[in-house]
N, C-alpha and C positions, 0 to 999 in steps of 0.2 A: 803191563802194556796197555790193557783196556782202560785202566784208570788214567794213565798219562794222556792217551789220545782224547778221551772225553774232556779231561781237564784243559787241554790246549784249546779245544773248540770253545768251551764256555768262558775261559779266561780271556780269549780274544774278544768275545762279545761284550764282556763286562768292562774290559779296559777301554773299549771304544766309548763307553758311557761313563767313564770315570768321573767327569765333572758333575754328573747327576748323582752318582752313588756316593761320592764323598772322597776322602783321602785314600792313599794306598792301602792302609790297614783295613778300611771298610770294604774296598774292592776285593782284597784277599779273603776276607771273611765271607762275603757274598759268593765269591767263586767256590770256596770250599763247601758252603752250604748247598749250592746248586749242584755241584759235582756229587756230593753225597746223596742228594735226592735222586739224581739220574741213576746212580748205582743201585739205590734202593728199589727203584721201579724195575730195573733189569732183573735184580735178584728175586723180586716178588712175582713179576709177571712172566719172566722167562720160562719157568717150568711148564706153563700152560700153553706155550707156543710150540706147535708141532710141525714136523715135515710131512708133506703129503706127496706120495709117489703114485702116479697113475700109469698103468700098463696098457699099451695099445698094441693091436695086432696089425702089422704092416705086411702086405703081400708083395713079394719081389718076384718078377718074372723069371729071374735066373736062379735064385736060391730058395724059392718057396716062401712060406710065411715066417716072419720074425717078430719078436716082441721088442718094443722100444719103451723106454721109460721117460716120463716127464715129471718134473718136480715143482712143487709149490709149497706154500705154507698154510697154516690154519691155527685155530686156537680153541681151547676147551670152552664150551659154551655153558654147560650145566653139569650137574653131578651124576647124570646117567650116561655120560660118554658121548654126547653130541659134540661134533666138531664143525665149526663154521669155516668155510673157505670160499674161494671163487668158483663159479660154475666152469669157467674156462680151464681151470686146473684139472677138472675131472671129465671134461667134455670128451666123448668118444672113447673113454677108457673101459676096459672089461674087468679090471680089478684095481683096487685102491689099497695102498698100504700106508698106515699112519705110524710114524716113528716119534716116540717121546724123546725129550732131551736126555733121558737116562739111557737111551739106546734101544729100549724095548720096542719091538715092532708088532703091529696088530693089523690083521685083515679088517678092512672097514666095509660097512654097508652104506650105500647111498640111500638116505632117508627121504630126501627131497631136493629138487633143483629148480631154480628160476633163472633161465637164460636172460630174461628181460632186465633183471637187476644184477646179473652176474654173481649170484649167490648160490651156494649149495650147502647142504648139511649132510655130514657123514656120521656114523656112529661106530664106536669101538667098545669092546668089553674088556676094560683094563682092570676091573675090580678095584682093589685097594690101591693099585698103582696109579690110578687116574689122578692127575694133578688137580688142584683146586681151580674151578672155573674163573674166568675173568668177568668183571662186571661191565655193563654198558653205561657210558655217560650219556648225558643229554646233549647231542650235537648242536641243538638250537642255541645253547649257551656259549658256544665257541666264539672267539674273537680273532680277527686277523692279527698276527704278531705273537700269538700264544705259542709257547714252546711245546713241541711234540716229539715223540720217539717212535721209531718203527723197529720191530723185531721180526726176523724171518730168516729165510734160507736163500739169499741171493747167490746165484751160481753154484748152488749145492752146499754152500758154507753155512752149516746150521748155527742157530743162535747168534746171528749177527745183529748188532745194535747200530742204528744210525739216528742222528738227531737233526732237528731243524725247527721250523716254525710253520704255523698256518699261513700260507701265502695268499689265499683267497677262499671265499665261501660261496655256496650256491652255484657252483659250476654245473653245466649240463654236459655230460660226456656220452660218447657213443656206446651203446650196448653191444652184445655179441652179434647182433644182426643189424643190417643197414637201416631198418626202420624202427630200431629200438633206441631209446634214450634214457639215461639215468640222471635224475635231478638230485639236488642237495649234495653234490659231490664236494669233497674237501680237497683243495689244492695245497700241496706242501712242497718245500724244498728239501725235506729229509730224503736222503738217497734211497730210491726204490729201484731195484734192478730185477732182471729175470730170476724168478725163484722167490721173490718177496710176495708175489701175488697170493692173496688169501690171508696173509698175516695181519696182525693188529697194528693200528696207529693209536698211540696211547697218550693220554694226558700225563702231567707230572705227578698226579696222584695214583697212576697205575690203571685207571679205567679206560676202556676201549672207546675211542671216538670215531673210529672208522676201520674199514677193511681195505687194505692196500690193493689196488686193482690195476692201474694203468700208469704209463709214463708217456710224455711227449719227448721224442728224441730222434735225431737223424742217424744216430749210431746204434740204437738198440739198447744202450745203457743209460744210466741216469744222467740227465742234463739239468737237474734241479727243478723239474716240473713233473710232479707226480700227483696222482689222484687217488683218493680213498672214498669208498662208498660209506656214507654217513652212518653213524650208530643208530640214528632214528629210523633210517631205512631198514637196517638189520632188525631193529625192534618191531617194525611193522611186518616184515616178510618172513623171518625165520620161524616164528610160532606157527604160521600157516604151513610152512614146509614140513615141520615136525608133525603137525596134526593131519595134513592132507597129502603131503608129497609134492604139492604144487602151490603156486600163488595165484590168486584170482586178480587179474589186472583189470581195472576200470576201462571201459571201451565205449565209443559211440559209433564207430564203424564208417568213418569217412575215408575217401581217397582224395588227397588234395595236393596242390602245388603251391609252394611258398611264393608269394609275390615280393620280389625285391628288384633292385635296379637291373639285374641281369635278366630275370625271367620276364619282367615287364617289357624290356627292350625286345626280347624274342617274340613276345605276343604282338607287339606293335609291328614287327617285321613281317609277320604273316597276316596282318590286317585284322587281328582280333581286338575288339574294343573291351576294355575292362572298366568296371564302375569305380574302382579305386586302385591305387598302386601299392597297398599294404594289406596284409592279411593272408588267409589261406583260401585259394580258389578251389571249390569242390568240383572235381571232375567225375566222380562216381562214388559208389557206396559198396561196402562189403555186403555179403548175404545177411539177411535179417538185421539190417542196420537200424539201431535206435534213432540215428539222425534222420534217415530217410522216413522212418515211421512218424517222426515228429513234424514232417513237412518241409525239411530242407530240400533243396533242389541241386542236382548235379548238372553236368553239361547237357545241353539240349540240342546241340549240333556239333559237327566236327569240321575242322579245317585241315586240309592236307598240307603237310610240310615235308617235301621230299618223299621218303618212304613211310612217313608217319602220318597218322590221323589223330589230331589233338582235339579232345572234347572242350568246348568253350560254352559260355553262357550260364554257368552255374553260379550259385550263391558264393559270396566271399565272407568268410568268418573273420570278424575284426576284434571280437572280445568274448570272454567267457566270465560270467558272473561279474561283469563290469570291469574286468581286468583286460587291458589291451593286449592282444597277442599278434605276433607277426609270423609265426612259423608253426609247423606241425610238432616240432620238438617242444616248443613252449606249451602247446595244448596238451601233449602227452604227459609232460611233467606235471602240469596243473592237475590233470585227472588222477595221476598216480599219487600225488602228495596231498591233495586237498579234498578228494572225494572217495567214497566207498561204493560198492555195488548197491544199486537201488536209489542212490541220491539223484536229485534233479538239478541240472545246470541250466543257466540261462545263456543262450548263445546270441550275440549281436551279429547280425548279418547285413550285408549290402546286397540287395537284389535289384540289379539294373538301375542303381542310383537311389533306391528307396531303402531306408534303414529300418529293419525289423528286429524284434526280439522273440525267439522261439525257445520253449522249454523242451529239454531232452533228458530222458531218463537214462542214467548210466547203467550199462549192463556188464556182464563178465565177458572178457575177450575170449572168443572160441579158441580151442587148442589148434595149433598148426597141424596141417596135414603131414 
């Protein structure tokens, strides 16, 4: 049945392009070769894709405390039993169980977690039963239209394969917190459903190009718009999680408001003048902020709007290292993907109509309280 289902999908794609591929015999040969390749990837990579069960303690006022289970997916990262999954799969859990495709279950230890990039690393002691790890591809080499495969545990159905293409690259998606953003995300139409989280998105050579993380859907199920955290993000973050338990996020410590048509109109309504209508208006700074130390200025007066007091008069950041930015999400993604702790970035700012460039040293984001 698996072979027939995969064959139907790829046959339909190939028949649409039959004039390009040649006559019917050529199409049939192409279909058969592609089908065999998909099956080969599933057979080779499937053993390394695991089910992750997280146990949470829920207090009920009538029945006392109860344990609930949440499930997700993951994959074997290396030969010492590290498992990569999503942070949200294990968030708030007091115990984690990793189940191999063979059915063997292992208690797992959380080695490290990074809520900002929605990644976590577990470790199990499976000895000789540990499947061979999956290799990471270079996600910078991906192209829109490339065939991809997702393996995971949607709705608790282990070892489910779905197929599709890379729909878009370089997406910015919401992290696990409102002020966190993940860049370099891969958009795919391969079906990703609850339980797929943490499983691998694979190229046709079987290498991991991403970790399936989110969907856009009005129903809670796949609507053909899924997102995976890129393999190059995994390559950057996971070694730090294994070594240190945490990931050091680059940070300059501003509190800002994105200037767009909506926010500019709101400022105009309260009588606040802005030097430009695009960029990030600095309203304040975090404690020990590198940006404030570098001479950037936040709001110097406040305007009352109903029950609110809004800081105005601060610098507006319009570019970083010569790259135009229009939102805090873009600035966060640039710092995450293009800088490391200790680097210096050049911020272009508009200060009351005067354009200035200030150097800011990138620091490590402090841990949340």
